[in-house]
C-alpha positions in Angstrom: 11.8 33.8 -29.3 8.2 34.3 -28.3 7.0 32.8 -25.1 4.4 30.0 -25.5 1.4 29.6 -23.2 1.0 26.4 -21.3 3.8 23.9 -20.9 7.4 25.1 -20.9 9.4 24.1 -24.0 13.1 23.6 -24.7 14.7 26.4 -26.5 18.0 26.5 -28.5 20.0 27.8 -25.5 19.2 24.6 -23.6 17.1 26.6 -21.1 13.4 26.1 -20.5 10.9 28.9 -20.7 11.1 29.0 -16.9 14.7 30.1 -17.2 16.1 27.2 -15.2 18.5 24.9 -17.0 17.3 21.3 -17.3 13.9 22.0 -15.7 11.7 22.3 -18.7 8.9 19.9 -19.7 10.8 18.5 -22.7 14.0 18.2 -20.7 12.2 15.9 -18.3 10.5 14.0 -21.1 13.8 13.4 -22.8 15.4 11.9 -19.7 12.5 9.5 -19.1 11.5 11.1 -15.8 7.8 10.6 -16.6 8.3 6.8 -16.4 8.8 6.5 -12.7 11.1 3.6 -11.6 8.9 3.4 -8.5 5.9 2.1 -10.4 5.2 -1.6 -9.9 5.6 -4.0 -12.8 2.6 -5.9 -14.1 3.7 -9.2 -12.5 4.1 -7.4 -9.1 0.6 -6.0 -9.4 -0.8 -9.4 -10.2 1.1 -11.1 -7.4 -0.1 -8.4 -4.9 -3.7 -8.9 -6.0 -3.4 -12.7 -5.7 -2.0 -12.3 -2.1 -4.8 -9.7 -1.3 -7.4 -12.1 -2.6 -6.0 -15.0 -0.6 -5.7 -12.9 2.5 -9.3 -11.8 2.2 -10.4 -15.5 1.8 -8.4 -16.4 4.9 -9.7 -13.5 7.0 -13.2 -14.4 6.1 -12.7 -17.7 8.0 -11.9 -15.9 11.3 -14.5 -14.9 13.8 -15.7 -11.3 13.7 -13.6 -10.4 16.7 -10.5 -12.1 15.4 -10.9 -10.4 12.0 -11.4 -7.0 13.5 -8.3 -7.4 15.8 -6.1 -8.6 12.9 -7.3 -5.9 10.5 -6.9 -3.1 13.1 -3.5 -4.3 14.5 -2.0 -4.7 11.0 -3.7 -1.8 9.3 -5.6 -3.9 6.8 -8.5 -1.6 5.6 -8.4 0.0 9.1 -6.1 2.5 10.7 -3.3 0.9 12.6 -4.3 0.6 16.2 -2.8 -0.5 19.5 -4.2 -3.7 21.0 -5.5 -1.7 24.0 -7.6 0.5 21.7 -9.0 -2.5 19.8 -9.9 -4.2 23.2 -11.8 -1.0 24.2 -13.6 -1.0 20.9 -14.6 -4.6 21.3 -15.5 -4.2 25.0 -13.1 -6.9 26.2 -10.1 -6.9 28.5 -6.6 -6.4 27.2 -5.8 -10.0 28.1 -8.8 -11.3 26.2 -7.8 -9.3 23.2 -4.2 -10.5 23.4 -5.4 -14.2 23.6 -7.8 -13.6 20.7 -5.0 -12.1 18.6 -2.7 -15.0 19.3 -5.5 -17.5 18.3 -6.2 -15.6 15.2 -2.5 -15.4 14.2 -2.2 -19.2 14.7 -5.3 -19.8 12.5 -3.9 -17.5 9.9 -0.6 -19.3 9.8 -2.3 -22.7 9.3 -4.7 -21.3 6.7 -2.0 -19.6 4.8 0.2 -22.7 4.9 -2.7 -24.6 3.3 -3.1 -22.0 0.7 0.6 -22.3 -0.3 1.8 -19.0 1.2 3.5 -20.4 4.2 
């Protein structure tokens, strides 16, 4: 049987053109491997977007320092950082950063409860 260019195909001997049993393009297509079970369902995507929108709305109600601390500490659109690193970035002491973080988390809990995510 002539070898095709491009994608491997399934031949009559149940071997792919690569010579490995069960590894050809059509073998994977027949088993549904292209539909990954790890892909989120549409309702999960919508829920995630709803939560993301609510979180953005709530974070917008924090002071700039509180918002930066929360985003940095929890890796929200920022790299995950230690509180000490965030304190240095803001030019405040570690104690001040810790107090600001605690205040911000309290505010977030109250605001999220009001939004129905509590």
